[in-house]
N, C-alpha and C positions, 0 to 999 in steps of 0.2 A: 852373406856368406852361407853356403849350403853344406851342411854336415848333419849327422843324426842328432847330436845334442849340442846346445850352446856352450861356449866356454864360459869361464867365470865372469869375464867382463860383460859378455852379451847377456848372461843370466841376470847379473846385478842390474844392468841397464834396463832389461825387459821388466823386471819386477818393480824397479823404481818408477819407471814411466807408467806402467800399468796401474800401480797403486796411486800415483798422482792423478791420473785420468779418472780413476774410480772415485777418489775422494772429492775431486772438483765437481763431478757430475752429481754425486750424492749431496754435496753442499748446495749446489744450485737447486736441486729438488727440494731440500729442506727450506731454502729461502722462499721459493715459490709457494710452498705449503703454508708457511707462516705468514707471509705478507700479501699473498695473492689468493690464498685459500684454494690451491690447486693440488688435490691429492692424486699421486701417481700410482700408488699400489705396489705390490711386491714384484710384479713383472718388470717394473722400472729397473730393479737391480740386475735382471738378466741383460737388459740393454746396456747398463753401465759396465757390466763385466765384459760383454763382447766388445764394446767400444774401447775399454781399457786394454784388453788383449790385442786388439787390432793396432792401437797406437803403440803399445810396447813392442810388438813385432816389427812394425814399420820403423821405429827409431833404432832398435837394436840391430836391424838388418840381417836377422837370422832366419833361414828357411830350412826346415827339416827335409832330409832326403826321402823320408818315408811318406811325406805329404807336401810336395812342392807348392801346391795351390792352397796351403793352409791360410795364408793371409787373405787371399781372395774370398775364401769361404767365410772367414771371420768378418770381413767387410760386408759380405752379403747378409750375414746374420745381423750385423749391426744396423744395416739399412732397414731390414725387416722389423727388428725390434724397436727401431726409432719411431715407428708408427704409434707406439704406445704413448709416449709423451706428446707426440704431435696430435693425436686424436683428442687427448685431454685438453690441450690448448685450444684446438679448433672448436670443440664443443662449448668451451667457455666463451669464446669470442662470438660464435654463431648462434648458439641456442640458449644462452643465459641472458636474462634481462631483468631489470628492476621492476617490481610490482608497484601498484599505486600506493601501497602503504610503506614503501621504502625497503621492503624485504626482497631477497633474491627469489626469482621465479624461474625454475628449471623447465626446460622443454620436455615433451613426452619422450620416453625412453627410445621409441622407435626412431626418432631423428638422430639421437646419439649413436645408436647401433648402425643406422644407415651410413652415417659419416665415417664410422670406424671401418665398416666393410669396404667402402670406396677407397679410403686411404690405404688400407692394407693391400687391396688389389693393385692400386697404383704403385706402391712400393715393390710388390712382387714383379710387376712388369718392368720396373726400372732395373731391378737386379738381373732379371732375365736378359734384358736388351743391352743395358749399359755396362754392367760389370762382367757378365759372361759373353757379351757381344753376339747374342743370338737373336734372330728375328722371329717374331711371332708367326707361326705357319698360317697361311691363308686358309688351309683346310680346317684349322682349329677355329678361325673366325667364322667361316661358313657354318661349321658344325655347331658352334656356340649360338649362331643366329637361329638355326633351325631348332636347336634345343630350347632356346629362349622362347620361340614362338609356341612350341608344344607345351612347355611348362606354363607360359603365360595363359594359354587357352584353358589348361586344366586347372589353373589356380586363379581364375579371373575374380572370383569372389574374394579370395584372400588379398589379391592385389588391389581390388576396389576398396577394401577396408583399410589397407595401408595408405592409399592415396587420400582416402577420407580423413585418416588421422593427420596427414600433412595439412589438409584443408582446415581441420579444426584448430590446428596450432596457429596457422597464419591468420585465420579469421578471428580467433580469440573470443569465442562466445562464452567461454568459462575458463576457470583455472582450478588447479588442485585446491580443495577445501571449500569450493562453492557448493551451495545447495541448489539442486535442480528438481524440476518436476518432469520425470521421464517415465513413459508408459504408465501414467496415472499413479506413480509412486514418488514420494519425496525421498531423495537420496543425495548423499554428499560425494563429490568427486575424489577418488583416491589416486588414480593413475590412468594415463593414456598409453596403452601398449601398442605393439605392432598392428594388431587386428581389432582391438576393442578398447572401450573405455570402462574402467572398473569403478563402481560406485558402491556405497554402503547405505542401505535404507535406514529410516529412523527406527526400525526393528532390529538393527545390527545384523542384517542379512546382506551378503555380497550379491551385487547385481552387476552382471557383465553384459554390456550392450555392444554389438558390433558397430564399428565406426561408420560403416556404410549405412546402417539402419539409423544411426543417430543423426547424420547430416540430412536425412530425408524427412525428419519430423521437426515440429516446432519445439524449440528448447526454451523452457521457462526458467530463467536464472533469478533466484531470490537475492542475489548479491549485486545485481546490475539494475539501474545505474548506481545504486547504493544499497547497503544492507537493510535499510529501512523500507518496509513494505507492509501492505494492509492485509488483514484477515477479516473474515466475516462470521458471525455467529447469529443464529435466529432463535427467537423465543416467541411463543404465542400467549396472548393475554385475552381476558374476557372482553366481550364487546361493550360492556358497561364502563370500561376504563377509557377516559378521554385520551386520544393519541398524544396531545402535547404533554400531559402529565406522565404518560408512560415513557415518552422519549427522554424527558428530564431525569426520571429515576434510573433508566437503563444506562444512559450516558454517564451519570455520576458513578454508578456501580462499576462500569468497565474501567473508568479512569483510576480506580483504587487498586487495580490488580498489578502486582510487581511484574515488570517486564513490558507493560504497555506504555508506549511513548506518551509523554504529556503533550507534545506538540507534533503533529496536529492532534487536537483532542478527539476522543471517540465520537462518532456520528451515528445517530439512530434514525432509520427511515422505515416507513410503513411499507412492508414488502407485499402483502396480499391480504385479502379478506377470505379466510378459509372457512370451512363449514362450521367449526366450533370455536374459532378464535381469530383475533386480528394478529397476524404474524409480523413481527418487527425484526429488522436486520440491524445488528450492531456491528459497525465497521470500526476497527481499531488498528493501530500500527505497532509493529514490533521490529526489533533489530536483530535478535538472536533467533534464527530459524530453527536451530537445534532444539529450542524449548517450545516450539510451536504447539505441540499437543498439550503440554502442561499449561501453557498460558491460556489456550482455548478452553480447557477444562475449568480453570479458575475464573475466567470471565463468565462462563455459564453459571458457576456456583455463586459468584458475587451477585449476579443478576437475580438468581432465585431468592437469596436472602433479602436483597433490597426490595423486590416485589412483595415478598411476604410482610416485611416491615411496613410497607406503604398500604397494606390492606388490599392489594390487588390479587386477582385470582388467575392462575394458570389452569384453564378448563380442560376436562377430559372430553374426548369425542363422545357425544351423546345423541340419542334419538328421543325427541319429545313426543310422547303419546297423548298427553293432555296439557294443553297450553293454559296456564292460570290467567286470571284477569290481570290487567295492568296494575302495577304497584307504584304508588306515588313515592319516588325516591328523592323528590326535591322539596321536602317539607322545610328544611332549614333555609333553602333559597327563597321560598315563598314568604317565610317569616321575616327574613331580612328585607325583602322587597316591600312588605307591608309597612315595616318601620320607616323605610325611605319615603314611601308614598305619603304616609301620615305626617311626615315633617316637611313635605314640599310646600312651597309658598302658595301654590294654586289649589292643591288638594288637601291641605291641612284641615279644612272645615269638615271633611268627611269623618263619620264616626268610625270607630274601630271595626264594627261589624260590617259597615259598607266597604271599607278598605279590604278587609279579609275576603269578602264576597267577590270583589272585583279581581283581586289577585288570584283567587282560587280558580277562576276560569281563564287564566292567562298561561302562556307557555314559558317553561324554563328552557333556555337555549344556551349552548356552548359554542364559542367561537375560537378558532385556531389563531395562533400568533400571526399578525400581519393580515388577517382577514378583515374585510370591510363590512361593518354592520349596516351602514347606509351610505348612499352615494349622493353628493351634492347635485341638486336639480331634479332628483328622482321624485316621483309621487310619494307622499307620505301618508301612511295609513296606520301607523303604530308608534308607540313610545317604548323606551327601554329603561329599566331600573337596574343599574349595575350592582351585582351582588359580590363578585370577586374579580380581581384583575383591574387593569387600567386601559384607557383608550386615548388616542390622540384625536383632537378636533382640527381638521384641516379645511382651509378655505382657499378656493382657487380664484385668483384675479389675474386677468390679462394672460392667461395660460400658465401662470406660475402658482403652484400649490404650496402653501405654507402652513405650518402648525401654529395655531393661535392659542390653544390652551390644551390642558389634559384633564381628564375626569377619572375618578376612581370609584371604589366601593361606596355605595350610598348615594351616588349622583344619578340624576335623571336626564334623559335627552329625548328630544322628539315630541314633547308634550303639545306643541302647537299643531303638529301634524295630526295627532290623534283627535284633537279638539276641532280643528278647522279644515283639515285636509291640505294645509299649505305644503308646498314642495320643500324638500330638504334644503336647508340653508348652508349645510356643511357636510363634509365627508368624515365619517367616524371610522377609525382604523384601530384594531386591537393591538396593544403593545405586547401582551403575552396572552396566555389563555384567559378568556373572559367568560364568566358565567353571568347571565342577565335574564331578567323576567321581561318578556315582551307582552305588552298590553295592546292588543289590536283594536282597530276601529270597531270591528264587529262585537268584541267583548264589551268595550266601553259603551257602544250603542245599546246593547241589551241592558247594561247597568242603568243607563239614562232612562230607558223606557220603564224600568222597574222603579226608578227613583226620579221622576220628572222634576221634583222640586230643586234638585241640585243644579239644574240648568241656569236658574236665575242667579245663583251664587257664582257660578262659573263666568257668567256674563259680566258681573261686577268686577271679578278678579282680573278678567282679561282687559277691561277698560282701565283698571288701575295700572296694569303692567304697561299698557300703551302710554299712559301719562308719564310713568317712570322712564320709559324709553325716550320720550320727548325731552324730558329734563336732562337726561344723560347726553343726548345729541346736542342740546344747546350749550352745555358746558364744554363739549369737545369740539365745538364749531363745525360739526359735520352737518350734512343735510338733514332737515327735520323729517321724520316719518309722517306718513299720512294719518290723520286723526279720524277715528270713527266714533260716532255717537253710540250710546248704550243701546238704543233701539236698533241701530244697524248691526251691532255685534250680536244681539239676541236673534235677529232675523237670520243672520248667517249661521248661528248655532242650530236653530230650529230646522233650517233647511238641510244642514249637513247631517243631522241626526234624524231627519224625516219626521219631525213633530209638527203638529198643526199649530196655527196661531193661537 
C-alpha cells in the first residue's frame, strides 16, 4: 500500500519483523563468533539493520509516496553490506590454515584485502545490473581497460611486489614468527603486507623488505625444517696445545652452556693454522634463535674459562725478533719412558744411566685419535714406549683386520724391529691421543757403539725369547717357529748394527 506514513497495523508489523530479523542475524553472528571464532565487527550491525528494514518493509507491504523505490534502495544496501560477513567467511575458508604446531596460521593481510575488494566489486555490479536492471556501459569497460593499462604501467613495481606477496604465501618459505637471515641481518617475521614483508631485527629495529626483492634472494629460515640449527664460534690456542686435547676441552665447555642442545653434542674441528694460533671451530646446536647472541657469548666465555683451567694459552699476535733455543718440554714423558724401558724383559739389564742416556736422544711424539703408529708389513726401524693413552694391536689375516690386544701407558712395542730390523708384525692404532717416546734404530745404534758390551746380553735375551715362543707354540698346537742358534743371532745383531766380528 502506498501512502506517506504507515498505519498502525503496518507500523507494528514492520517493527516486529525488522526486530525479529535483526535479532536473528545478531544471534547468528554471536554463535559464529563463539563456536567458529569468526569476528564480524561493528559494520555487521549496519548489514543487520538494512536487512531487517528490507524484510520489514517487504512483509508490511508499505511504500512511502515520498520515496517509492525505498525498498529497492534498502535491498541494494543490504546486498552491498552483505559483503562484510561474506568476506569474513571467505577469508577464513580460503586463507586460514593450521600450522605445524596445531595453531591457526593466518594469511598475509594483502590476500584478505584483495578478497574483500573483489567481493565488494562483485556485489556492486550485482546491484547495478540485477536490482536496478542496468547494463554496464561498454565505454566504461573500454575506459577501465585503458586506465588499467596506464595504472599498471605506472605501478609495475607495486604490482610486482603484490604478486610476489602472493608467491610468498603459496610457496610458504616462512611464516609469521620465523627467524630469517635477510640482507645479512637476523630478523623475525612480523607481517606480510600488500607490498612488503615487515621484520624486526635482533636489535628491535623494524626492517621492511619489498616482496619483489625478497623473492629474488636466498631466504635462510632458522625454523625450517625444524627450529634446531647449528651455530659456530672460533677460538685460537697456542701451537703447543695438542689438537685432540684442545678439542676435548672446548667440546666439554660448550656442552655446559644453557640453551645448547645436548644432542647432537658440540663438535670441535681444526679450522686453520693462523700466524699466531691454531684456530678451532666450535659447532653447537640451539633451538631458540632469539637467544642466539646470548648463547654465542656464553659459549665463548665458557671456552675461555675452560682453556684457562686446563693451562692452555690463547696467544696474542706476536713478532719474534730473537728465537730462543729449543726448550725440552717432555721431561716427564722421558722419565716415564725410562721407567718403562728399565722394567722391560729385554732391556732391564741396562743401568739407570744407560737407560737415561738412550731415552735422552729419543723423540717424544704425539699421535691423534685413530692415527696409526705403525703399519703391518712395513719396514721397522724404531720402537715405542707408551707414556699416555692407549693403542689397539690389529693383525690382518686373509684380508680381515682384527684387534688382538690393547696396550697402555708403560707398555713397549716394536722392540724386535729396532733390534733386528724385522718388518712390523701388526698394525698399531691410537684409541685416543697417545704420547710416546720413539727410540729409533739410529739412536739405538749410536748407543750400542758406545756400549758394545750390551750386544752379548741382548743376544742371550733374544735366544731366550725364541725358546719361550717355541714352548708357547707347542702348548697351543700351532706351527713351531724357526729356531736360531746364539751364534746366528749374534751375527745378525752385529750385521744390523754394523759391528765387526
